[in-house]
C-alpha positions in Angstrom: 0.0 -0.5 0.1 1.5 3.6 -1.5 0.8 6.4 1.6 0.4 9.3 0.3 3.6 10.5 1.0 5.3 7.7 -1.1 2.3 9.2 -4.0 4.1 12.4 -3.7 7.1 10.6 -4.2 5.6 8.6 -7.3 4.7 11.1 -8.8 8.2 14.1 -8.3 9.9 10.6 -10.3 7.2 10.2 -12.6 8.3 13.8 -13.9 12.5 13.5 -13.8 11.4 10.0 -15.6 10.3 12.5 -18.6 13.0 15.2 -18.8 11.2 18.1 -15.7 13.5 19.5 -12.8 11.7 19.6 -9.4 11.5 23.1 -8.4 9.7 23.1 -4.9 8.2 19.7 -3.4 5.5 20.8 -1.0 5.3 24.7 -1.2 4.0 25.9 1.2 1.9 29.5 2.4 -1.1 30.3 4.6 -3.6 30.1 2.0 -2.4 26.2 0.5 -0.1 24.0 -0.4 1.5 23.2 -4.2 2.7 19.2 -4.1 5.2 19.4 -6.8 6.5 22.5 -8.7 8.4 20.8 -11.5 9.9 23.1 -14.9 11.0 21.9 -18.4 12.5 23.8 -20.7 10.1 27.3 -20.8 7.0 25.2 -18.6 6.5 25.4 -15.0 4.7 22.9 -13.8 2.2 23.0 -10.4 0.9 19.6 -9.7 -2.0 18.5 -7.1 -0.7 15.0 -5.9 -4.1 13.0 -5.2 -3.0 9.1 -3.6 -6.3 6.8 -3.3 -7.1 3.6 -2.0 -10.6 3.3 -3.0 -12.2 5.3 -5.9 -11.0 3.8 -9.2 -8.8 5.6 -11.5 -11.7 6.6 -14.4 -14.0 8.5 -12.8 -11.2 11.0 -9.7 -11.5 14.2 -12.2 -14.1 16.1 -10.5 -11.8 16.1 -6.8 -10.4 19.1 -7.9 -13.0 22.1 -7.5 -13.1 25.6 -8.8 -12.4 26.5 -5.0 -9.4 24.6 -5.5 -8.5 25.5 -9.1 -8.3 29.2 -7.6 -6.4 28.5 -4.6 -4.1 27.0 -7.0 -3.9 29.2 -8.8 -2.3 31.8 -6.1 -0.5 29.7 -4.8 1.7 29.0 -8.1 1.2 33.1 -8.7 2.7 33.5 -5.4 5.8 31.0 -6.1 6.3 32.9 -9.6 6.3 36.3 -7.6 8.5 34.5 -5.0 10.7 33.6 -7.5 10.8 35.7 -10.9 12.9 33.7 -13.2 9.7 31.9 -13.8 7.4 34.9 -15.3 7.9 34.4 -18.6 7.4 30.9 -18.2 4.2 29.0 -19.8 2.1 28.2 -16.4 0.7 24.5 -16.0 -2.2 23.0 -13.6 -1.2 19.0 -13.4 -3.6 16.7 -11.1 -1.5 13.5 -10.7 -3.1 10.5 -9.0 -2.3 7.6 -7.9 -4.0 4.1 -7.2 -2.3 3.5 -4.0 -3.2 -0.7 -4.5 -1.5 -0.6 -7.4 1.4 2.0 -7.7 -1.0 3.6 -11.0 -0.7 6.8 -12.3 -3.2 8.8 -14.4 -1.4 12.2 -15.3 -3.8 15.5 -16.5 -2.2 18.1 -17.3 -3.3 21.1 -17.4 -6.0 20.3 -15.5 -8.0 23.0 -15.5 -7.1 26.7 -17.5 -6.3 30.1 -15.3 -9.3 31.7 -16.5 -11.3 28.4 -16.4 
């Protein structure tokens, strides 16, 4: 059984294996946390990682509601304000789902848009 912490490590490895550099894990502000911030070329990825035991991976895209999306956008903006070298980067919001029983990963790139 994979714990939520191990799930974040699985997700970080997933990005690394695809050529991304992990800039930060568990970036926290008083408003919340971004699980993984990664870059590749001129793309900055802010990723939410969900590690679940029972929910089937084909029906969990709806777990990131509008409120969570707005919070993630604000958190990512805060990160960019603190790290201005990323201002010219394309920003992408991903969700990585991990089945805690099997280790199966479902990656949803561009899970939501900043103006969506």
